[in-house]
DSSP file (Angstrom, degrees, kcal/mol; ACC not computed):
  #  RESIDUE AA STRUCTURE BP1 BP2  ACC     N-H-->O    O-->H-N    N-H-->O    O-->H-N    TCO  KAPPA ALPHA  PHI   PSI    X-CA   Y-CA   Z-CA
    1    1 A M     >        0   0    0      0, 0.0     4,-2.1     0, 0.0     5,-0.1   0.000 360.0 360.0 360.0 -35.0   25.2    8.6   19.1
    2    2 A Q  H  >  +     0   0    0      1,-0.2     4,-2.4     2,-0.2     5,-0.2   0.945 360.0  49.6 -58.4 -49.3   25.8    8.1   15.4
    3    3 A Q  H  > S+     0   0    0      1,-0.2     4,-2.5     2,-0.2    -1,-0.2   0.857 108.2  53.1 -62.5 -33.9   29.4    7.5   15.9
    4    4 A L  H  > S+     0   0    0      2,-0.2     4,-2.3     1,-0.2    -1,-0.2   0.912 108.8  51.1 -64.0 -39.3   28.7    4.9   18.6
    5    5 A A  H  X S+     0   0    0     -4,-2.1     4,-2.7     2,-0.2    -2,-0.2   0.932 111.5  46.7 -61.7 -45.6   26.4    3.2   16.2
    6    6 A V  H  X S+     0   0    0     -4,-2.4     4,-2.0     2,-0.2    -2,-0.2   0.915 112.1  50.1 -63.8 -42.4   29.0    3.1   13.5
    7    7 A H  H  < S+     0   0    0     -4,-2.5     4,-0.5     1,-0.2    -2,-0.2   0.907 113.4  45.8 -57.8 -44.6   31.6    1.8   16.0
    8    8 A A  H ><>S+     0   0    0     -4,-2.3     5,-2.7     1,-0.2     3,-1.3   0.892 109.5  55.3 -65.2 -44.8   29.3   -0.9   17.1
    9    9 A S  H ><5S+     0   0    0     -4,-2.7     3,-2.1     1,-0.3    -2,-0.2   0.892 101.1  57.9 -60.3 -43.4   28.4   -1.9   13.6
   10   10 A R  T 3<5S+     0   0    0     -4,-2.0    -1,-0.3     1,-0.3    -2,-0.2   0.659 108.2  47.4 -59.3 -19.3   31.9   -2.4   12.7
   11   11 A R  T < 5S-     0   0    0     -3,-1.3    -1,-0.3    -4,-0.5    -2,-0.2   0.195 125.4 -99.3-106.3  12.8   32.1   -4.9   15.5
   12   12 A G  T < 5S+     0   0    0     -3,-2.1     2,-0.4     1,-0.3    -3,-0.2   0.681  83.6 126.2  81.1  17.3   29.0   -6.7   14.5
   13   13 A V      < -     0   0    0     -5,-2.7     2,-0.5    -8,-0.1    -1,-0.3  -0.915  49.1-145.5-111.0 134.2   26.7   -5.1   17.1
   14   14 A E        -     0   0    0     -2,-0.4     2,-0.4    -3,-0.1    -8,-0.1  -0.884  15.0-173.8-103.5 130.3   23.6   -3.3   16.1
   15   15 A I        -     0   0    0     -2,-0.5     2,-0.8   -10,-0.2    -6,-0.1  -0.965  22.9-132.3-119.8 134.2   22.4   -0.2   18.0
   16   16 A D        +     0   0    0     -2,-0.4    -2,-0.0     1,-0.1   -11,-0.0  -0.755  26.3 174.5 -85.5 111.3   19.1    1.5   17.4
   17   17 A V        +     0   0    0     -2,-0.8     2,-0.2     2,-0.1    -1,-0.1   0.278  38.9 120.4-100.1  13.3   19.8    5.3   17.1
   18   18 A T        -     0   0    0      1,-0.0     2,-0.2     4,-0.0    -2,-0.1  -0.561  61.1-132.1 -76.1 141.7   16.3    6.1   16.2
   19   19 A T     >  -     0   0    0     -2,-0.2     4,-2.0     1,-0.1     5,-0.2  -0.573  17.6-114.1 -91.4 159.1   14.8    8.5   18.8
   20   20 A N  H  > S+     0   0    0      1,-0.2     4,-2.9     2,-0.2     5,-0.2   0.904 119.9  54.2 -49.9 -45.8   11.4    8.2   20.5
   21   21 A A  H  > S+     0   0    0      1,-0.2     4,-2.5     2,-0.2    -1,-0.2   0.908 105.8  53.1 -64.1 -37.9   10.4   11.5   18.6
   22   22 A D  H  > S+     0   0    0      2,-0.2     4,-2.1     1,-0.2    -1,-0.2   0.917 110.8  46.3 -61.4 -44.0   11.3    9.8   15.3
   23   23 A R  H  X S+     0   0    0     -4,-2.0     4,-2.8     2,-0.2     5,-0.2   0.928 112.4  50.4 -61.6 -46.3    9.2    6.8   16.1
   24   24 A R  H  X S+     0   0    0     -4,-2.9     4,-3.2    27,-0.2    -2,-0.2   0.936 109.5  50.4 -51.1 -51.3    6.3    8.9   17.1
   25   25 A R  H  X S+     0   0    0     -4,-2.5     4,-0.8     1,-0.2    -1,-0.2   0.890 112.5  46.2 -61.6 -43.6    6.5   11.0   14.0
   26   26 A V  H >< S+     0   0    0     -4,-2.1     3,-0.5    -5,-0.2    -1,-0.2   0.930 117.9  42.7 -66.9 -46.6    6.5    7.9   11.7
   27   27 A V  H >< S+     0   0    0     -4,-2.8     3,-1.9     1,-0.2     7,-0.4   0.931 111.3  53.9 -66.5 -47.6    3.6    6.2   13.6
   28   28 A F  H 3< S+     0   0    0     -4,-3.2    -1,-0.2     1,-0.3    -2,-0.2   0.573  90.5  75.3 -71.0 -11.0    1.5    9.3   14.0
   29   29 A A  T << S+     0   0    0     -4,-0.8    60,-0.9    -3,-0.5     2,-0.5   0.577  96.3  56.6 -67.2 -13.4    1.6    9.9   10.2
   30   30 A H  S X> S-     0   0    0     -3,-1.9     4,-2.2    -4,-0.1     3,-0.8  -0.885  72.4-163.2-124.3  97.1   -0.8    7.1   10.0
   31   31 A Q  H 3> S+     0   0    0     -2,-0.5     4,-2.5     1,-0.3     5,-0.2   0.813  89.4  53.3 -53.4 -41.6   -4.0    7.6   12.1
   32   32 A D  H 3> S+     0   0    0      1,-0.2     4,-0.9     2,-0.2    -1,-0.3   0.886 110.6  48.5 -65.7 -35.5   -5.1    4.0   12.0
   33   33 A L  H <4 S+     0   0    0     -3,-0.8     3,-0.4    -6,-0.2     4,-0.4   0.888 110.7  49.9 -65.1 -42.2   -1.7    2.9   13.3
   34   34 A A  H >< S+     0   0    0     -4,-2.2     3,-1.9    -7,-0.4     4,-0.3   0.923 106.5  56.9 -62.8 -42.1   -1.8    5.5   16.0
   35   35 A D  H >< S+     0   0    0     -4,-2.5     3,-1.4     1,-0.3    -1,-0.2   0.744  93.6  67.3 -58.7 -28.2   -5.2    4.3   17.0
   36   36 A R  G >< S+     0   0    0     -4,-0.9     3,-1.1    -3,-0.4     6,-0.3   0.676  83.6  74.7 -72.8 -12.9   -3.9    0.8   17.5
   37   37 A L  G <  S+     0   0    0     -3,-1.9     7,-2.0    -4,-0.4    -1,-0.3   0.797  92.6  55.4 -64.3 -24.1   -1.9    2.2   20.5
   38   38 A T  G <  S+     0   0    0     -3,-1.4    -1,-0.2    -4,-0.3    -2,-0.2   0.517  96.4  86.6 -86.3  -7.0   -5.3    2.2   22.3
   39   39 A E  S X> S-     0   0    0     -3,-1.1     4,-3.1    -4,-0.2     3,-1.5  -0.416  85.8 -46.7 -92.7 164.6   -6.0   -1.5   21.7
   40   40 A H  T 34 S+     0   0    0      1,-0.3    -1,-0.1     2,-0.2    -2,-0.1  -0.547 120.3  21.8 -64.7 131.9   -4.9   -4.6   23.6
   41   41 A P  T 34 S+     0   0    0      0, 0.0    -1,-0.3     0, 0.0    27,-0.1  -0.951 131.5  43.1-102.6  10.9   -2.2   -5.3   24.8
   42   42 A L  T <4 S+     0   0    0     -3,-1.5    -2,-0.2    -6,-0.3    -4,-0.1   0.946  73.0 179.8 -82.5 -50.7   -1.1   -1.6   24.8
   43   43 A N     <  +     0   0    0     -4,-3.1    -5,-0.3    -7,-0.3     2,-0.2   0.801   8.2 169.2  60.6  33.4   -4.3    0.0   26.1
   44   44 A Y        -     0   0    0     -7,-2.0    -1,-0.2    -5,-0.3    -2,-0.1  -0.560  37.0-134.8 -74.7 145.0   -3.3    3.5   26.1
   45   45 A Q  S    S+     0   0    0     -2,-0.2    -1,-0.1     1,-0.2    -7,-0.1   0.849  91.5  12.3 -68.8 -30.7   -6.3    5.9   26.7
   46   46 A R  S >  S-     0   0    0     -9,-0.1     3,-1.6     1,-0.1     4,-0.3  -0.991  77.5-123.3-141.4 149.8   -5.1    8.1   24.0
   47   47 A P  G >  S+     0   0    0      0, 0.0     3,-2.1     0, 0.0    -1,-0.1   0.866 107.0  66.0 -59.5 -35.9   -2.5    7.5   21.3
   48   48 A D  G 3  S+     0   0    0      1,-0.3   -24,-0.0    -3,-0.1   -20,-0.0   0.555  83.7  77.2 -67.9  -3.3   -0.5   10.6   22.2
   49   49 A Q  G <  S+     0   0    0     -3,-1.6     2,-0.3     2,-0.0    -1,-0.3   0.742  73.0  96.1 -70.9 -24.3    0.3    8.9   25.6
   50   50 A W    <   -     0   0    0     -3,-2.1   -13,-0.0    -4,-0.3     0, 0.0  -0.525  63.7-159.0 -70.3 127.1    2.9    6.8   23.8
   51   51 A T        -     0   0    0     -2,-0.3   -27,-0.2     2,-0.1    -1,-0.2   0.671  45.9-104.7 -80.2 -17.6    6.4    8.3   24.2
   52   52 A G  S    S+     0   0    0      1,-0.4     2,-0.2   -29,-0.1   -29,-0.1   0.332  74.9 144.8 102.7  -2.4    7.8    6.5   21.1
   53   53 A Y        -     0   0    0    -30,-0.1    -1,-0.4   -32,-0.0    -2,-0.1  -0.474  28.7-174.4 -69.0 133.7    9.7    4.1   23.4
   54   54 A I        -     0   0    0     -2,-0.2     3,-0.1    -3,-0.1    15,-0.1  -0.992  29.7-118.5-127.3 123.9   10.0    0.5   22.2
   55   55 A P        -     0   0    0      0, 0.0     4,-0.1     0, 0.0     9,-0.0  -0.164  40.6 -88.3 -61.3 159.4   11.6   -1.8   24.8
   56   56 A P        -     0   0    0      0, 0.0    13,-0.1     0, 0.0     8,-0.0  -0.232  26.6-122.9 -70.7 157.2   14.8   -3.5   23.8
   57   57 A A  S    S+     0   0    0     -3,-0.1     7,-3.8     6,-0.1     2,-0.4   0.813  99.6  45.6 -68.2 -32.2   14.8   -6.8   22.0
   58   58 A M  E     -A   63   0A   0      5,-0.3     2,-0.4     7,-0.0    -1,-0.1  -0.926  66.3-173.0-117.3 144.0   16.9   -8.4   24.7
   59   59 A W  E >  S-A   62   0A   0      3,-3.4     3,-1.9    -2,-0.4    -2,-0.0  -0.985  73.5 -17.2-137.4 121.7   16.4   -8.0   28.4
   60   60 A Q  T 3  S-     0   0    0     -2,-0.4    -1,-0.1     1,-0.3    -2,-0.0   0.871 128.9 -51.9  45.2  43.7   18.9   -9.3   31.0
   61   61 A G  T 3  S+     0   0    0      1,-0.2    -1,-0.3     3,-0.0    -3,-0.0   0.566 121.9  99.0  77.6   9.6   20.4  -11.5   28.4
   62   62 A L  E <  S-A   59   0A   0     -3,-1.9    -3,-3.4     1,-0.0    -1,-0.2  -0.919  84.3 -91.7-123.7 154.6   17.2  -13.1   27.3
   63   63 A P  E     -A   58   0A   0      0, 0.0     2,-1.0     0, 0.0    -5,-0.3  -0.373  39.3-122.8 -62.2 141.0   14.9  -12.3   24.4
   64   64 A N        +     0   0    0     -7,-3.8    -4,-0.0     1,-0.1    -6,-0.0  -0.760  35.5 173.3 -87.1 105.2   12.2   -9.8   25.3
   65   65 A R        +     0   0    0     -2,-1.0    -1,-0.1     4,-0.1    -8,-0.1  -0.083  21.1 147.3-101.4  29.0    8.9  -11.6   24.5
   66   66 A S     >  -     0   0    0      1,-0.1     4,-2.6     2,-0.0     5,-0.2  -0.463  49.0-140.8 -69.9 132.3    6.6   -9.0   25.9
   67   67 A P  H  > S+     0   0    0      0, 0.0     4,-2.1     0, 0.0    -1,-0.1   0.806 104.3  56.3 -63.4 -26.3    3.3   -8.8   24.1
   68   68 A R  H  > S+     0   0    0      2,-0.2     4,-2.4     1,-0.2     5,-0.2   0.928 108.6  47.5 -68.9 -47.8    3.5   -5.0   24.5
   69   69 A R  H  > S+     0   0    0      1,-0.2     4,-2.8     2,-0.2     5,-0.3   0.930 110.9  50.9 -59.7 -45.5    6.9   -4.9   22.8
   70   70 A D  H  X S+     0   0    0     -4,-2.6     4,-2.2     1,-0.2    -1,-0.2   0.926 110.3  49.7 -63.3 -40.6    5.6   -7.1   20.0
   71   71 A A  H  X S+     0   0    0     -4,-2.1     4,-2.2     2,-0.2    -2,-0.2   0.926 111.9  46.9 -59.2 -48.1    2.7   -4.9   19.5
   72   72 A L  H  X S+     0   0    0     -4,-2.4     4,-2.9     2,-0.2     5,-0.2   0.904 112.3  50.6 -64.7 -43.3    4.8   -1.7   19.3
   73   73 A V  H  X S+     0   0    0     -4,-2.8     4,-2.8    -5,-0.2     5,-0.3   0.926 110.6  50.2 -57.8 -44.7    7.3   -3.4   16.9
   74   74 A A  H  X S+     0   0    0     -4,-2.2     4,-2.3    -5,-0.3    -2,-0.2   0.937 112.9  44.7 -63.4 -46.2    4.5   -4.5   14.7
   75   75 A I  H  X S+     0   0    0     -4,-2.2     4,-2.2     2,-0.2    -2,-0.2   0.920 116.3  46.6 -61.1 -47.9    2.9   -0.9   14.6
   76   76 A Y  H  X S+     0   0    0     -4,-2.9     4,-2.7     2,-0.2     5,-0.2   0.910 112.0  50.0 -65.6 -43.6    6.3    0.8   14.0
   77   77 A E  H  X S+     0   0    0     -4,-2.8     4,-3.0    -5,-0.2    -2,-0.2   0.928 110.7  49.6 -62.7 -46.7    7.4   -1.7   11.3
   78   78 A E  H  X S+     0   0    0     -4,-2.3     4,-2.7    -5,-0.3    -1,-0.2   0.936 111.6  49.8 -59.2 -46.1    4.0   -1.2    9.4
   79   79 A A  H  X S+     0   0    0     -4,-2.2     4,-2.4     1,-0.2    -2,-0.2   0.923 111.3  48.2 -61.9 -43.5    4.5    2.5    9.7
   80   80 A L  H  X S+     0   0    0     -4,-2.7     4,-2.9     2,-0.2     5,-0.2   0.912 111.2  51.0 -59.2 -42.8    8.0    2.3    8.3
   81   81 A S  H  X S+     0   0    0     -4,-3.0     4,-1.6     1,-0.2    -2,-0.2   0.942 110.5  48.2 -64.2 -41.4    6.8    0.1    5.5
   82   82 A R  H  <>S+     0   0    0     -4,-2.7     5,-2.7     1,-0.2     4,-0.3   0.914 111.1  50.9 -60.0 -42.6    4.2    2.5    4.6
   83   83 A S  H ><5S+     0   0    0     -4,-2.4     3,-1.4     1,-0.2    -1,-0.2   0.905 108.9  51.1 -58.0 -44.8    6.7    5.4    4.6
   84   84 A A  H 3<5S+     0   0    0     -4,-2.9    -1,-0.2     1,-0.3    -2,-0.2   0.814 110.3  50.0 -70.0 -26.2    9.1    3.5    2.4
   85   85 A Q  T 3<5S-     0   0    0     -4,-1.6    -1,-0.3    -5,-0.2    -2,-0.2   0.422 117.4-115.7 -84.0  -1.9    6.2    2.9   -0.1
   86   86 A G  T < 5 +     0   0    0     -3,-1.4     2,-0.3    -4,-0.3    -3,-0.2   0.631  59.0 157.3  73.7  15.9    5.3    6.6    0.0
   87   87 A Q      < -     0   0    0     -5,-2.7     2,-0.4    -6,-0.2    -1,-0.2  -0.583  21.2-167.1 -77.9 130.2    2.0    6.0    1.5
   88   88 A V        -     0   0    0     -2,-0.3   -58,-0.1    -3,-0.1   -59,-0.0  -0.904  29.2 -98.2-118.9 147.7    0.6    9.0    3.3
   89   89 A A              0   0    0    -60,-0.9   -59,-0.1    -2,-0.4    -1,-0.0  -0.321 360.0 360.0 -63.8 144.6   -2.3    9.0    5.7
   90   90 A A              0   0    0     -3,-0.0    -1,-0.1     0, 0.0   -60,-0.1   0.462 360.0 360.0 -91.9 360.0   -5.5   10.1    4.2
């Protein structure tokens, strides 16, 4: 998969090679972010029901403007930001 990403990148195409497990690990390191998975518009009964999947940015050639996707991206990006800053959940 990494080779595919490098090949695509050289041609100006970005491919997300992050796995669902990677995304879950990053988000679940912050309990408040994991808890947001149970809020609208995601509405999981428990945070651990989220597989780590984030729908693609493009769907059938059009931008994916799903509120669920937007919420997942926001949660994941916040988790990445905290990780980059060395913040660990208390």
